[in-house]
C-alpha positions as CSV (number, residue, x, y, z in Angstrom):
1,M,182.6,64.6,120.8
2,Y,179.3,66.5,121.1
3,S,179.5,67.5,117.4
4,L,180.6,64.1,116.2
5,L,177.8,62.2,117.8
6,L,175.3,64.8,116.7
7,A,176.5,64.4,113.1
8,I,175.9,60.6,113.4
9,I,172.4,61.2,114.9
10,Y,171.6,63.5,112.0
11,I,172.7,60.8,109.5
12,A,170.6,58.3,111.5
13,F,167.5,60.5,111.1
14,V,167.9,60.7,107.4
15,S,168.5,57.0,107.2
16,L,165.5,56.2,109.4
17,G,163.2,58.1,107.0
18,L,164.4,56.2,104.0
19,P,162.3,53.0,104.5
20,D,159.1,54.7,105.4
21,S,158.1,55.7,101.9
22,L,159.4,52.6,100.0
23,L,156.3,50.5,100.4
24,G,153.9,53.2,99.1
25,A,156.2,54.1,96.2
26,G,156.8,50.5,95.1
27,W,153.5,48.8,95.9
28,P,152.0,49.2,92.4
29,V,154.9,47.2,91.0
30,M,155.2,44.9,94.0
31,Q,151.5,44.0,94.0
32,Q,151.8,42.8,90.4
33,S,155.0,41.0,91.0
34,L,153.7,39.2,94.0
35,D,150.3,38.6,92.4
36,V,148.2,39.9,95.3
37,P,145.2,42.3,95.5
38,V,146.1,46.0,95.9
39,G,144.5,46.1,99.4
40,F,147.1,43.7,100.7
41,A,149.5,46.6,101.3
42,G,147.3,47.4,104.3
43,I,148.2,44.0,105.8
44,V,151.9,44.7,105.7
45,T,151.5,48.2,107.2
46,M,149.3,46.9,110.0
47,I,152.0,44.3,110.9
48,I,154.7,47.0,110.9
49,A,152.5,49.3,113.0
50,S,151.8,46.6,115.5
51,G,155.5,45.9,115.9
52,T,156.3,49.6,116.3
53,V,153.6,50.0,119.0
54,L,154.9,46.9,121.0
55,S,158.6,47.9,120.8
56,S,157.8,51.6,121.6
57,L,156.1,50.4,124.8
58,A,159.1,48.1,125.6
59,S,161.7,50.8,124.8
60,E,161.9,52.2,128.3
61,R,162.9,48.9,129.8
62,L,165.4,48.1,127.0
63,T,167.0,51.6,127.1
64,R,167.4,51.6,130.9
65,R,169.1,48.2,130.7
66,F,171.3,48.6,127.6
67,G,171.6,52.3,127.0
68,A,170.2,54.4,124.1
69,G,173.3,53.9,121.9
70,L,173.1,50.1,121.9
71,V,169.3,50.0,121.6
72,T,169.6,52.4,118.6
73,A,172.3,50.3,116.9
74,V,170.6,47.0,117.4
75,S,167.2,48.4,116.2
76,V,168.8,49.8,113.1
77,A,170.4,46.4,112.5
78,M,167.0,44.8,112.8
79,T,165.6,47.2,110.3
80,A,168.5,46.5,107.9
81,A,168.0,42.8,108.2
82,A,164.2,43.3,107.5
83,L,165.0,45.3,104.4
84,F,167.4,42.7,103.1
85,G,164.6,40.2,103.7
86,F,162.1,42.4,101.8
87,S,164.5,42.5,98.9
88,A,164.7,38.6,98.8
89,S,161.0,38.1,99.2
90,G,159.3,36.4,96.3
91,E,156.0,35.7,98.1
92,F,153.7,37.9,100.0
93,W,153.9,35.9,103.1
94,M,157.6,36.5,103.2
95,L,156.9,40.3,103.2
96,C,154.6,39.7,106.2
97,L,157.3,37.7,108.0
98,W,160.0,40.4,107.5
99,A,157.6,43.1,108.5
100,I,157.8,41.9,112.1
101,P,161.5,42.7,112.7
102,Y,161.0,45.9,110.6
103,G,158.3,47.2,112.9
104,L,160.0,46.1,116.1
105,G,163.2,47.8,115.1
106,A,161.5,51.0,113.9
107,G,159.6,51.5,117.1
108,A,162.5,50.9,119.5
109,V,164.9,53.2,117.7
110,D,162.3,55.9,117.3
111,A,161.6,56.1,121.1
112,A,165.2,55.6,122.2
113,L,166.7,58.2,119.8
114,N,164.0,60.8,120.4
115,N,164.4,60.6,124.1
116,Y,168.2,60.8,123.9
117,V,167.9,64.0,121.8
118,A,165.3,65.5,124.1
119,L,167.6,64.9,127.1
120,H,170.9,65.9,125.5
121,Y,170.3,68.5,122.8
122,A,168.6,71.8,122.4
123,A,165.1,72.2,120.8
124,R,166.5,73.5,117.5
125,H,168.2,70.1,117.0
126,M,165.0,68.2,117.6
127,N,163.3,70.2,114.9
128,W,166.2,70.0,112.4
129,L,166.6,66.2,113.1
130,H,162.9,65.6,112.3
131,S,163.4,67.8,109.2
132,F,166.2,65.4,108.1
133,W,163.9,62.5,108.7
134,G,161.6,64.2,106.1
135,V,164.5,64.4,103.7
136,G,165.0,60.7,104.0
137,A,161.3,59.9,103.5
138,S,161.4,62.2,100.4
139,I,164.4,60.5,98.9
140,S,163.2,56.9,99.1
141,P,160.6,57.2,96.3
142,F,163.4,58.4,94.0
143,I,165.4,55.3,95.0
144,M,162.4,53.1,94.2
145,S,162.0,54.9,90.8
146,Y,165.7,54.5,90.0
147,A,165.7,50.8,90.9
148,I,162.6,50.1,88.8
149,T,163.7,52.1,85.7
150,S,167.3,50.7,85.8
151,G,166.1,47.1,85.8
152,L,166.9,46.4,89.4
153,G,163.2,46.1,90.2
154,W,161.5,46.9,93.5
155,S,163.7,44.5,95.4
156,G,166.7,46.4,94.3
157,A,165.4,49.5,96.1
158,Y,165.0,47.6,99.3
159,L,168.5,46.2,98.9
160,I,170.0,49.7,98.4
161,V,168.3,51.1,101.5
162,G,169.2,47.9,103.4
163,V,172.9,48.5,102.6
164,I,172.6,52.1,103.8
165,Q,171.0,50.9,107.1
166,A,173.8,48.3,107.5
167,V,176.5,51.0,107.1
168,L,174.6,53.2,109.6
169,T,174.6,50.2,112.0
170,F,178.4,50.0,111.8
171,A,178.7,53.7,112.4
172,L,176.4,53.5,115.5
173,L,178.4,50.6,116.9
174,V,181.7,52.5,116.5
175,S,180.1,55.6,118.2
176,L,178.9,53.7,121.3
177,P,181.6,55.1,123.6
178,L,180.4,58.6,122.8
179,W,176.8,58.2,123.9
180,G,177.5,58.4,127.6
181,K,179.8,61.4,127.4
182,V,177.4,64.1,126.1
183,N,176.1,66.4,128.8
184,T,172.4,66.9,129.3
185,V,170.9,70.2,128.2
186,T,169.3,72.7,130.6
187,A,165.7,73.5,129.6
188,P,165.0,77.1,128.6
189,A,163.3,79.1,131.2
190,A,160.3,79.6,129.0
191,D,159.7,75.8,129.2
192,S,161.0,75.0,132.6
193,A,158.0,74.7,134.9
194,G,158.8,71.7,137.0
195,D,158.6,68.0,136.7
196,V,155.0,66.8,136.7
197,G,154.6,63.6,138.7
198,A,158.4,63.4,139.3
199,D,160.4,63.5,142.5
200,P,162.0,66.9,143.3
201,D,165.3,65.7,142.0
202,A,164.0,63.9,139.0
203,G,165.4,66.5,136.7
204,A,168.9,66.1,137.9
205,T,169.6,62.6,136.6
206,P,168.6,61.7,133.1
207,A,167.0,58.4,132.4
208,G,169.5,55.9,131.0
209,K,171.3,52.6,131.4
210,G,171.0,51.1,134.8
211,S,168.4,53.5,136.3
212,A,165.2,52.4,137.9
213,H,162.4,51.1,135.6
214,V,159.3,53.1,135.2
215,S,156.4,50.7,134.4
216,L,153.6,51.5,131.9
217,A,151.1,51.7,134.7
218,T,153.2,54.1,136.7
219,A,153.8,56.3,133.7
220,L,150.1,56.5,132.8
221,R,149.3,57.6,136.4
222,I,151.6,60.6,136.2
223,P,149.4,63.7,136.1
224,G,149.1,65.1,132.5
225,V,150.4,62.0,130.6
226,V,147.0,61.1,129.3
227,L,146.5,64.7,128.1
228,I,149.7,64.7,126.1
229,L,149.0,61.2,124.7
230,A,145.6,62.5,123.4
231,A,147.3,65.6,121.9
232,F,150.0,63.4,120.2
233,F,147.3,61.0,118.9
234,A,145.4,63.9,117.5
235,Y,148.4,65.4,115.7
236,C,149.5,62.2,114.1
237,A,145.9,61.4,113.1
238,L,145.5,64.7,111.3
239,E,148.9,64.4,109.7
240,S,148.3,60.9,108.3
241,T,144.8,61.7,107.3
242,S,145.9,64.8,105.4
243,I,148.7,62.9,103.6
244,L,146.3,60.1,102.4
245,W,143.1,62.0,101.7
246,A,143.9,65.6,100.9
247,S,144.5,65.1,97.2
248,T,141.4,63.1,96.8
249,Y,139.4,65.8,98.6
250,L,140.8,68.5,96.2
251,V,139.8,66.4,93.2
252,E,136.4,65.2,94.2
253,E,135.1,68.2,96.2
254,R,137.0,71.2,94.8
255,A,137.3,70.0,91.2
256,V,141.1,70.5,91.2
257,D,143.0,68.8,88.3
258,P,144.4,65.5,89.6
259,A,148.0,66.4,88.7
260,T,147.7,69.7,90.5
261,A,146.1,68.0,93.5
262,A,148.9,65.5,93.6
263,A,151.5,68.2,93.5
264,F,150.0,70.1,96.4
265,G,149.6,66.9,98.3
266,S,153.3,66.5,98.1
267,L,153.7,70.2,99.2
268,F,152.0,69.3,102.5
269,L,154.9,66.9,103.2
270,L,157.4,69.4,101.9
271,G,155.8,72.0,104.1
272,I,156.4,69.8,107.2
273,T,160.0,69.2,106.2
274,A,160.7,72.9,105.4
275,G,158.7,74.1,108.4
276,R,160.8,71.9,110.8
277,F,164.0,73.3,109.3
278,L,162.8,76.9,109.8
279,A,161.4,76.2,113.3
280,G,164.9,75.1,114.3
281,F,166.1,78.7,114.1
282,V,163.5,80.0,116.6
283,A,162.8,76.9,118.7
284,D,165.2,77.8,121.5
285,R,163.9,81.4,121.8
286,V,160.2,80.6,121.3
287,G,159.9,77.5,123.4
288,D,158.2,74.1,122.8
289,R,154.8,75.3,124.2
290,Q,154.5,78.2,121.8
291,L,155.5,76.0,118.9
292,I,152.9,73.4,119.8
293,R,150.2,76.1,120.3
294,G,151.1,78.0,117.1
295,G,151.3,74.8,115.1
296,F,147.8,73.6,116.0
297,V,146.4,77.1,115.3
298,A,148.1,77.2,111.9
299,V,146.7,73.7,111.0
300,G,143.3,74.9,112.0
301,L,143.6,77.9,109.8
302,G,144.7,75.7,106.9
303,A,141.7,73.4,107.4
304,L,139.4,76.4,107.4
305,M,140.9,77.6,104.1
306,L,140.3,74.1,102.7
307,A,136.6,74.4,103.7
308,L,135.8,77.8,102.4
309,P,133.2,77.5,99.5
310,L,134.9,80.0,97.2
311,D,134.8,80.0,93.4
312,T,138.6,79.8,93.2
313,T,140.7,76.8,94.3
314,I,143.7,78.9,95.2
315,V,142.7,79.4,98.8
316,A,142.1,75.7,99.3
317,L,145.5,74.8,97.8
318,A,147.2,77.4,99.9
319,G,145.4,76.0,103.0
320,L,147.0,72.7,102.4
321,V,150.4,74.3,102.4
322,V,149.6,76.3,105.5
323,A,148.5,73.1,107.3
324,G,151.8,71.4,106.3
325,L,153.8,74.3,107.7
326,G,151.7,74.4,110.9
327,S,152.2,70.7,111.4
328,A,156.0,71.0,111.2
329,P,156.9,71.9,114.8
330,I,154.2,70.0,116.7
331,Y,155.8,66.5,116.8
332,P,159.4,67.5,117.7
333,A,158.1,70.1,120.2
334,I,156.0,67.5,122.1
335,I,158.9,65.1,122.2
336,H,161.4,67.7,123.3
337,S,159.2,69.1,126.1
338,T,158.6,65.6,127.7
339,P,161.6,65.6,130.1
340,V,160.7,69.1,131.3
341,N,157.0,68.3,131.7
342,F,157.3,64.9,133.3
343,G,160.9,64.6,134.7
344,R,164.0,63.1,133.1
345,R,163.6,59.8,135.0
346,N,160.2,59.4,133.4
347,S,160.9,60.7,129.9
348,Q,161.9,57.4,128.3
349,A,158.8,55.6,129.5
350,I,156.5,58.4,128.4
351,I,158.2,59.0,125.1
352,G,157.8,55.3,124.4
353,I,154.0,55.5,125.1
354,Q,153.9,58.7,123.0
355,M,155.4,56.8,120.1
356,A,152.7,54.1,120.5
357,A,150.0,56.8,120.6
358,A,151.5,58.3,117.5
359,Y,151.5,55.0,115.5
360,A,147.9,54.3,116.7
361,G,146.8,57.7,115.4
362,S,148.6,57.3,112.1
363,T,147.2,53.8,111.6
364,L,143.6,54.2,112.7
365,A,142.6,57.7,111.6
366,P,142.9,57.3,107.8
367,P,140.7,54.2,107.6
368,L,138.3,55.8,110.1
369,F,138.0,58.9,107.9
370,G,137.5,56.6,104.8
371,A,134.6,55.0,106.5
372,L,133.1,58.3,107.6
373,S,133.5,59.8,104.1
374,A,131.9,56.8,102.5
375,W,128.8,57.6,104.7
376,A,128.8,61.4,104.7
377,G,131.0,62.4,101.8
378,L,134.5,63.7,101.4
379,W,133.4,67.2,102.2
380,I,133.8,66.4,105.9
381,L,137.7,66.3,105.6
382,P,138.2,69.9,106.9
383,L,135.7,69.3,109.7
384,F,137.5,66.0,110.6
385,L,140.8,67.9,110.7
386,L,139.3,70.7,112.8
387,V,138.0,68.2,115.4
388,L,141.5,66.7,115.7
389,V,143.1,70.2,115.9
390,A,140.6,71.1,118.7
391,L,141.4,67.9,120.6
392,G,145.2,68.4,120.3
393,L,145.0,72.1,121.3
394,V,142.7,71.6,124.3
395,M,144.7,68.7,125.7
396,S,148.1,70.4,125.3
397,E,146.8,73.7,126.8
398,R,145.4,71.7,129.8
399,L,148.8,70.2,130.3
400,N,150.4,73.6,130.2
401,R,148.1,74.9,132.9
402,M,148.8,71.8,135.0
403,V,152.6,72.3,134.8
404,A,152.2,76.0,135.6
405,R,150.2,75.3,138.7
406,R,152.8,72.8,139.9
407,A,155.6,75.3,139.4
408,A,153.7,78.1,141.2
């Protein structure tokens, strides 16, 4: 039972990663087919991001009423329907229309599934599951490439991924009886320091279907929540900024060949995927806090390597890989530590807010850096990343001290 549901969740994480890279991979062709300016891709992504933020904030209420399994299944179904809608869109406004259920489904499933895994499975699985998400995100550009070269067109790629999501929806619906039968995990001693802002017995009963609602205002008043939101915002901001701007920085500021810069830009993503897989082997022994701390320090080291004014570009290229590996455990470790830091009854509400903060950081930081670089120059990229690293590290360490004082 435990293993069967876990296998379905692993497949779900791969499938959830599939749609995330489709728009970027297919937009050069989609833009021409739809006869719209290149910049219109930003409109679609903003609609999707807005939907994910809204549904992330609503996920706590939905999950408590209907349960994580049903919310996950319905959310994946919404995503599948949106992908089918994308595949049938012949006008840009149709993409914008279908982007609404796409974003709403993505945000709800992200929050519900992450909280369920944090409550019921060990830290190693959280890292491996997010690694599998990276596998899905890495596969989708190849699906887009196959669809275009085989004559199916960009719409064919969305249709293929939509079918995969529909099959996953069926599997999730069949698995619904299993979701309430998996026992909660016991937090490792290294990470168990009490439930911040929770009742003394808050750790005993996991948040789930039928339990009391925790409002957004209540969750934000729990000591330490604002700190972890700032840390999560900082991490997702530095990740998305690196993905979008690192290759351009290498070409413009370090005179790296464009093909080489593109390859190492992809290695940043591969570093995140591989790093999460490797982190899974040590996560239970090391603990979430050490993974978060070490991850931010490694990203900072990578940013410093990018900034060093050396004659060779090898150090800068290696720095990008180091930053990718350092980024790997931060996201899953923050999510997995939430029930321990804030109590199981509060975790769904807080993870929903964390997802909203993550999407806000991912959406706002790249254009903000673009505006700053237009004013000061691309050379500020390492400095920009270091500021975000400092913010994330300081906020997470302040939370650690707060939890330790409460446990003392």
